C-alpha positions as CSV (number, residue, x, y, z in Angstrom):
1,X,12.1,6.7,20.9
2,X,9.5,4.7,22.7
3,X,10.5,3.5,26.1
4,X,8.3,1.2,28.2
5,X,5.0,-0.4,27.4
6,X,6.9,-3.1,25.6
7,X,7.1,-1.0,22.4
8,X,10.1,-1.0,20.1
9,X,12.6,1.8,19.8
10,X,15.0,3.2,17.2
11,X,18.0,1.0,16.6
12,X,20.2,4.0,16.7
13,X,19.9,4.1,20.4
14,X,20.0,0.4,21.3
15,X,21.9,-2.2,19.3
16,X,19.7,-5.0,20.6
17,X,16.5,-3.7,18.9
18,X,16.0,-4.3,15.2
19,X,12.5,-3.0,14.6
20,X,11.8,0.7,14.0
21,X,9.3,2.8,15.7
22,X,6.9,3.6,12.9
23,X,5.8,7.0,14.3
24,X,8.6,8.8,16.1
25,X,7.4,12.4,15.5
26,X,7.4,13.0,19.3
27,X,11.0,11.8,19.6
28,X,13.0,14.5,21.3
29,X,16.0,13.5,19.2
30,X,14.1,14.4,16.0
31,X,12.5,17.5,17.5
32,X,15.9,18.7,18.5
33,X,17.2,18.1,15.0
34,X,14.3,20.2,13.6
35,X,15.1,23.1,15.9
36,X,18.9,23.0,15.6
37,X,19.6,22.0,12.0
38,X,21.3,24.9,10.2
39,X,20.1,27.4,12.8
40,X,22.1,30.7,12.7
41,X,24.4,29.3,10.0
42,X,25.2,31.2,6.8
43,X,25.7,28.7,4.0
44,X,28.3,29.6,1.3
45,X,27.9,27.7,-1.9
46,X,29.4,30.1,-4.4
47,X,33.0,30.6,-5.3
48,X,34.0,27.8,-3.1
49,X,37.6,27.6,-4.3
50,X,38.0,31.3,-3.4
51,X,36.7,30.7,0.1
52,X,39.1,27.7,0.5
53,X,42.0,29.8,-0.8
54,X,41.3,32.6,1.6
55,X,41.6,30.1,4.5
56,X,44.7,28.3,3.2
57,X,42.8,25.1,2.9
58,X,45.0,23.7,0.1
59,X,48.3,24.3,2.0
60,X,48.4,20.8,3.5
61,X,47.8,19.0,0.2
62,X,50.3,17.7,-2.3
63,X,50.4,19.4,-5.7
64,X,48.6,16.5,-7.3
65,X,45.8,16.6,-4.7
66,X,45.4,20.3,-5.0
67,X,45.1,20.1,-8.8
68,X,42.6,17.3,-8.5
69,X,40.5,19.1,-5.8
70,X,40.5,22.4,-7.7
71,X,39.2,20.6,-10.8
72,X,36.5,18.9,-8.9
73,X,35.3,22.0,-7.1
74,X,35.6,24.5,-9.9
75,X,31.8,24.6,-10.4
76,X,31.1,24.5,-6.6
77,X,29.7,21.0,-7.1
78,X,30.8,17.3,-6.9
79,X,29.0,15.4,-9.6
80,X,28.2,11.7,-9.3
81,X,30.7,10.9,-12.0
82,X,33.4,12.8,-10.1
83,X,32.6,11.0,-6.9
84,X,32.8,7.6,-8.6
85,X,36.3,8.5,-9.7
86,X,37.5,9.5,-6.2
87,X,38.8,7.1,-3.7
88,X,37.4,7.1,-0.1
89,X,40.7,8.5,1.1
90,X,40.5,11.4,-1.4
91,X,36.9,12.2,-0.6
92,X,37.6,12.0,3.1
93,X,40.5,14.4,2.8
94,X,38.5,16.8,0.7
95,X,35.7,16.6,3.3
96,X,38.1,17.5,6.1
97,X,39.5,20.6,4.4
98,X,36.0,21.9,3.5
99,X,34.7,21.2,7.0
100,X,37.7,23.0,8.6
101,X,36.9,26.1,6.5
102,X,33.2,25.7,7.2
103,X,33.8,26.0,10.9
104,X,35.8,29.2,10.4
105,X,33.4,31.0,8.0
106,X,30.0,29.8,9.4
107,X,29.1,27.2,6.8
108,X,30.2,25.9,3.4
109,X,27.9,23.7,1.3
110,X,28.3,22.0,-2.0
111,X,25.4,22.4,-4.4
112,X,25.5,18.7,-5.5
113,X,27.1,15.6,-4.1
114,X,26.5,16.6,-0.5
115,X,25.1,13.3,0.6
116,X,28.1,11.1,-0.4
117,X,30.5,13.9,0.6
118,X,29.1,14.6,4.1
119,X,28.5,10.9,4.9
120,X,32.2,10.0,4.3
121,X,33.0,10.7,7.9
122,X,29.5,10.2,9.5
123,X,30.9,8.0,12.3
124,X,34.1,7.5,14.1
125,X,34.4,4.0,12.5
126,X,36.4,4.3,9.3
127,X,35.4,0.8,8.1
128,X,31.7,1.7,8.2
129,X,32.4,5.1,6.6
130,X,34.3,3.6,3.7
131,X,31.7,0.9,3.1
132,X,29.0,3.6,3.2
133,X,30.9,5.8,0.7
134,X,31.3,2.8,-1.6
135,X,27.5,2.2,-1.3
136,X,26.3,5.7,-1.8
137,X,28.4,6.4,-4.9
138,X,26.6,3.6,-6.7
139,X,23.2,5.3,-6.2
140,X,22.7,7.5,-9.2
141,X,19.3,9.0,-8.2
142,X,20.1,12.0,-6.1
143,X,16.7,12.0,-4.4
144,X,17.0,8.4,-3.4
145,X,20.5,9.0,-2.1
146,X,19.4,12.0,-0.1
147,X,16.4,10.4,1.7
148,X,18.4,7.2,2.4
149,X,21.3,9.3,3.8
150,X,19.0,11.3,6.0
151,X,17.2,8.2,7.4
152,X,20.4,6.3,8.0
153,X,22.0,9.4,9.7
154,X,19.0,9.5,12.1
155,X,19.3,5.7,12.8
156,X,22.9,6.3,13.8
157,X,21.7,8.4,16.7
158,X,24.5,9.9,18.7
159,X,27.1,7.9,16.8
160,X,26.5,10.5,14.0
161,X,29.6,12.7,14.3
162,X,27.5,15.8,13.6
163,X,26.7,15.7,17.3
164,X,29.1,17.0,19.8
165,X,29.1,16.3,23.6
166,X,27.1,19.4,24.2
167,X,24.4,18.3,21.8
168,X,24.2,14.9,23.4
169,X,23.9,16.2,26.9
170,X,21.2,18.6,25.9
171,X,19.3,15.8,24.3
172,X,19.7,13.6,27.3
173,X,18.3,16.5,29.5
174,X,15.3,16.7,27.2
175,X,14.7,13.0,27.5
176,X,15.2,13.1,31.3
177,X,12.6,15.9,31.6
178,X,10.2,13.9,29.5
179,X,10.2,10.9,31.8
180,X,10.7,12.7,35.1
181,X,7.2,11.9,36.4
182,X,7.4,8.2,35.4
183,X,8.0,5.5,37.9
184,X,11.7,4.5,37.9
185,X,12.8,7.2,35.3
186,X,16.4,6.1,35.5
187,X,15.5,2.6,34.4
188,X,13.6,4.1,31.5
189,X,16.7,6.0,30.5
190,X,18.9,3.0,30.5
191,X,18.2,2.1,26.9
192,X,18.4,5.7,25.8
193,X,21.8,6.0,27.4
194,X,23.0,2.8,25.7
195,X,23.6,4.6,22.4
196,X,27.1,3.7,21.4
197,X,27.4,1.2,18.5
198,X,30.3,-1.2,19.1
199,X,29.3,-3.7,16.4
200,X,28.7,-2.0,13.1
201,X,28.2,-5.3,11.3
202,X,25.4,-6.1,13.6
203,X,24.0,-2.6,13.2
204,X,23.9,-3.0,9.4
205,X,22.3,-6.5,9.5
206,X,19.6,-5.5,12.0
207,X,18.8,-2.3,10.1
208,X,18.6,-4.2,6.8
209,X,16.1,-6.6,8.4
210,X,14.2,-3.7,9.9
211,X,13.7,-2.2,6.5
212,X,12.7,-5.5,5.0
213,X,10.0,-6.0,7.7
214,X,8.7,-2.5,7.0
215,X,8.7,-3.2,3.3
216,X,6.3,-6.1,3.9
217,X,4.1,-4.3,6.4
218,X,0.6,-3.9,4.9
219,X,-0.4,-1.3,7.6
220,X,1.8,1.4,5.9
221,X,1.3,2.8,2.5
222,X,2.4,1.1,-0.7
223,X,4.7,4.0,-1.4
224,X,6.4,3.6,2.0
225,X,6.8,-0.1,1.4
226,X,8.5,0.5,-1.9
227,X,10.8,3.0,-0.2
228,X,11.7,0.6,2.6
229,X,12.3,-2.2,0.0
230,X,14.8,0.2,-1.7
231,X,16.4,1.0,1.7
232,X,16.7,-2.7,2.5
233,X,18.6,-3.3,-0.8
234,X,20.9,-0.4,0.0
235,X,21.6,-1.9,3.4
236,X,22.3,-5.2,1.7
237,X,24.9,-3.5,-0.5
238,X,26.3,-1.7,2.5
239,X,26.7,-5.1,4.3
240,X,28.5,-6.5,1.3
241,X,30.8,-3.5,1.1
242,X,31.4,-3.5,4.9
243,X,32.5,-7.2,4.8
244,X,34.9,-6.4,2.0
245,X,36.4,-3.5,3.9
246,X,36.9,-5.3,7.2
247,X,38.6,-8.2,5.3
248,X,41.0,-5.9,3.4
249,X,44.6,-6.1,4.4
250,X,45.4,-3.4,6.9
251,X,48.7,-1.6,6.5
252,X,50.5,0.4,9.1
């Protein structure tokens, strides 16, 4: 994230900015991700049902849910077709039981379908999560889905639930150290600390516009422009789905 010198910064940290930093390789947030992602984690992606059984993961489910989830996971994968036939509530429940076991055994991963699966509870905002699930399950190309999910996950910054309080404090410490010799470092940290997204509708709209601007920027490569154009369309779909979700009747 660029702070100072009137440059723009990642939207994930400040909701008032809608233009991305085109070169954020020095960003401590991204550097931390590279160092910490999957470090010291043993990933289990075989015999997933056996692992879940050993940890009583199915005990909280109804018989119908257990039968459905066993069928879906029998090949240690969730296919795009299977995802399309699951509701958000079902995928979220499945996500929760797999994650609970993952924490016990040191990592459980699905071979396929991980983007839609893991993104179903990417934030603490259920409306955004549901709209994102409805968007991702319409993307048939797994590569497109993966790179978009990774980019969006980064744009969410600390709103991404993969970060706990310890992660956040460590990242803040890195950023504080980075600017310790600057004049008024606390002022420079203000935007960095203003990371919480309170308006997901605004977040979606601004990120859609950010991607659109990048898709029209002749400074970057034609391949990148095509990629950002695709991202912009995905965000437009997400905006449509989000508006549908927030206007759905809410039942107690």
